[in-house]
N, C-alpha and C positions, 0 to 999 in steps of 0.2 A: 565550675559550672555544673548545675544540676542536670540530671539525665533528661528531665522534661524539656529544658532549654536547649540542650543539645539536639533532641529530636526535632523541635521546631526549627533550629537553625539548619539542620540538614535538610528538612522539608523545604525552606526557603531557597536553600542553595540549588536544591535539585529542580525546583520550579523555574528559578532564574536560568538554570542550565537548559531546561527544555525550551525556553522562549529563545534563547541564543541558538540552539540547534535547529529551531524553526526558521529563524531569519537566515542562517547560513545554508539551509536546505541540503542536508547531508547526502540525499539521494542524487541531487543534481551535482553536487560537489564530487561524488564518486564517478558519476558519468563523464563529467568534464575531465577528470583525471584519466580515465580509461581512454577518452578521445585523444588527449594530449600525449599519453604514452604510446598510442598507435602512431601519431604524427612523428614523435621523436624516435621511433624505431625505423622510419623510412630511410632506405639507402641514400636517397637524394637530399637528406635534410640539411647537410652543410653546403649544398650547392648555393644557397643563399643564407650567408652567415648571419645578417641582421635578423631575418625571420627565425632562424634555428636558435639565435640567442633569446628572442622573445618567448618561443615555444618552451625551451628548457627552463627558462627563469620562471614562467607561469606555472609549469608543471612542478617545479620544485617548491613554489610558493604554496600551491594548493595541496600538494602532499603534506607539507609541514602544518597547514591549517587543520587538515583532517586528523593527522597523528595528535596535534595538541588538543583538539576537541574530545577525540576519544580517550586520550589519557586522562583528561580532566574529569570526564564523566566517571572513568574508572576509580580515580581518587575519591570522589564523592561517594560512590557505592561502597568502597572499602572503609571509609570513615565510620560508618555505623557499626561495621564488624569490630574496628579497633576500639571504640568507646565501650561496646558491649564486653569485650575482652578485658578492659581496665576495670569495669563495674564488677564483673564475674570474679576476677582474681584480686580485686580491691588493691590494685598495683599502682602506687603513686607514680612511678617512672613510666609506666605505659600510659597512663592518664595524661602526664605532662607532655608526652610524645604525640598522643592524639590531639590534645589542644593546640600544639604548635603546628600539627598538620592542618587542623582546622583553620587556622588563622592564614596559613599559606594558601589553602584552597580558596578561602574567601577572597584573598587578594587577586588571585589568578581568574577567579570568575568575574570579579569586578572589572579587570583589565580586558577580558574577553568581551564582556558586555559593552564597554565603550567602543570597541571596534564595530559592534552591530549598529551604533549611532552613525557611522559614517555612510550616509546613504545619498550624499549630494551627487550632482551630475558628474563632477570630475574627482570625487573622493578617492576612487579606487586607483588614480593615476600615480606615476611617479612624480617627483617634485623638483622644481628649480627654485633655489633659494638665493636671493640677492640681499646682501648686507651693505649699507653705506654709512660712513661716519657722517654725523650731523653737528649740531652745536657742541662746542667744547674743545676745539683745537686738537692738539696732539693727544690729549686725554681721550677725546672722541675716537680718533684713529686707532689708538690702543684698545678701547673698548670694542670697537668693530671687529678687531682681530681676535679679541677674546670670544666674542659670540661666534665667529666662524668656528673656532676651536671647540666650543661647546657643542654645537650641532653636529660637527664631524665626529667628535668623541660619542655623542649619543648615538649616531648611526653605528659607529664602531661596535659599542656595546650591544647593539641588537644584531649585528652581522650583516648590517646593510651596505652595499657597495655605494660609494661615492665617486664623483669626478669633479674636480676644480676646473672650471672653464676659463675664468678670467680673475685675476687680482691686480688692483692698482694699488701700489704701495705708497705710503705717505713719506714726506721728506725726512722726518726725525724718527718717528717709530709708527708701527701699526699699519693700517691700510685705509685707503679712501674708500674702497669698495671691493666687493668680491661677488662672484656668481659661481655656484656649484650645483650639481645634480645629486639627488638621493635616489638611488635606483632600487626602490622596492615598491611593491603594490601598496596602495593606501598611504604612501609617504606624503601625498598632497593633502589628503583628508586630515591626516594626523598633525601635519606641521602648519597648516593653513591658519590655526588658532594662534600662531606666533606672530602673525602679520601686525605690524604697528611700530611704535616708537618704545625703545627700551632706554631706561634712564640708569645711569651709574652715579653713585655719591661715594667719594673716597678721599683720602689724603693723596694728592697728586704726587707720583714719583717723579714727575718732571717739573715740579715747582721747588726751587731751591730754598723757598720759605716755609715749605710744609704746609700749604694751605689746603683747605678743603676744595674740592672741585666737583662741579656737577657737569656730566656730559651725557650726550645722547647719541644713539645710533637707530637706524631705521631698518627693519626687516620686511622684505616682500617675499611671499611665497606664491609660485604659479604652477599650474599643472602642466606636465609634459604634453605637447600637442601630439595628437594622433592623426592618421590619414583621413579619418572620417569627420575631423572638425571643419574642413574646408575653409582654412584661413587664406584668402587670396591676397597676394602681395604682388603689385605691379613693379617690376624691375625698374621702369622709368622713374618711380617714386622713391628710389634709394639712392643715398650717396654712400659709396664704399671708399673707405680710407685704409691704407696699409701702413704699417710702421714696425719698428723693431721692438721685440718683446724686451721687457726690463724686469729686474728682480729688486729687492730691498736696496733703498738708497740710490736707486737709479742705475745699478750695475746691469750692464748688458749680459742677457743670457742667450742671445741668439744673434748670429752674425748676418742674418738675412732679414728682409721686411717681411715676416710671415705673419705677424699679428694683424687682426682685421677689426675695423670698426665700421658699423653700418649704422647710418641715420635714416630712419623713415620720415621723410619730409612732411607729409600730411600731418602727422601727429607729434613729431619732434622727438619721438623715442630714440634713444641711442643705446646700442649694445656693442660689446667688444668681446673678443676671444683671443687668448694668446697661449693657451695651453698646449696646443699641438705644434709639431715642427713644420707642417705644411700649411701654407696659406690656404690652400683648398680645403683642408679639413677644419681650419679655424672659420673659414667663411661659412661652411656648412653648420658647425656648432652655433655661430652667431645668428644665423638664420633661424635655427631651432628656438633660440632664446627669443628672438624678435616675434616669431609666431606665437610663442607662449604669452608674451606680453600683450600682443593684439587680441589674443583669445580672452585674456583677462580683462582687457579694456571693454570688449564687447559684452562680457558676462557683467560687468559693473554697470554699463549703460542700461542693460536689460533690467538688472536689479534696481537701479534708480527709478526707472519707470514704473516697476511694481510698488516700490516705496511710496512714490508719489501718489499712486491710485489709493494706497492705504493710509495716506496722510502721515507717512513716517518720512523725516527728513533725511534718511539714508545714513545718519551719523549715530545710530543707537549704540554701536559698539565702541564709539570713541577711537581715538588714535593712540595716546600714550596708555601702554598696557602693562608694563612691569617696572618695578623699581628694584635695583641691586644696590643695597646700602652696606658699605664696608666701614664707614665711621660716621658718627660716633658709636654706632652699634652695628651688629651683623644681622642682616635679614634680607631675603629676596621675597618680594610680594607682588602677586598679580592684582592689579587694581580693578579688574572686572569681577573675578571670582572669589577674591579675598583670600586665595589659597597662598599660604606663606611658609617659608622654611628658614631656619636659623642658621644655615650652613652654606654661605654664599659660594665657598670654594668647591663644594660638592656639586652645586648647580653648575657652575662655570666649567666643572670637568665632566658635564654631560648627564647629570642625574636630573633630568626634567620631566620624567614620565608623570610625576604627580601633577605638574602644571599642565601638561598635554591632556590628561584625562579630565581634570577640571575644566579646562577650556572647552573641550569637546561637549561635556555635559551641559555647561553654561550656554554655549551656542544653541544646542538643541532646545533648551528651555526658552531662549530667545525666540527661536523659530515658532515654537508652539504659541507663545504669547502673541506674535505678530499675526498668526493665522487664526487665533481665538475669535 
């Protein structure tokens, strides 16, 4: 790469970084950190464990964002020096090191830029992810379980805490459905682009004739409800059932009726939770999921009204969004963004950042076109 090209590349990266820093508002970020540090130092902090957890988690996240931003700015500034050193000494090894660092910095800036596109009303929230097996029988149930593992592995790779709230196991293999929380700021904004129908094509391991099978699983992503959301639920409109928790193959994992299923009668929404040993805890978790579903329902109704005013059918994003093909060739392709990867196993092992970034950029472009 010529020195002129490098100079232009570094100017472009620096300009993009300035835009990112402006969106993040580093002065406000430092002020928020100082305020949270003061709250975290209060002797009475852990008198309210839930609030303490929110304060410490938020503080840790903001500190991490500031460190990451400042470190990336430092790397951009250092790159110019590194290329100048390689040029002055005519050192091929130093130049190779500089070019590798440039590629790494470019990738990191692109990733951070995507985060600044998450400006929706609920994008900064933690996420509740619901996965359900759809058409395809036992293959669909197995696929649903693979998707659950994919998202949990993605969260693990990023150091995000997760909690499985409910899992309904299928008879032969896999799961009928699962609900889990991803406890990280912006988890909802990031994962919401995964919502829709996922399609798997492969030679079925459950077919004794070794035939190719197509199966489907649905992914729903909800923002975690906060106190400011005012989601009113009339207790008289709920039907609450308790039952015994179960594991794979129907094996009992609890000796008491601690699992809870709540039906919201006006909407027909059904949620359940069996992760906790206590019926009270399971009911509280199920109510949180129900509130999230009602909040999302309200958001969709409001969006539908806006789409109707704009003359949009509300279905511009479509429903089937990604294909995972394991036979006769190997490929995972997003049907909206055209982003594709030739290594399905890596994707199913949690390497989905490319799909997430492409999806967020695509969604932002869709929003721009709708408001144009």
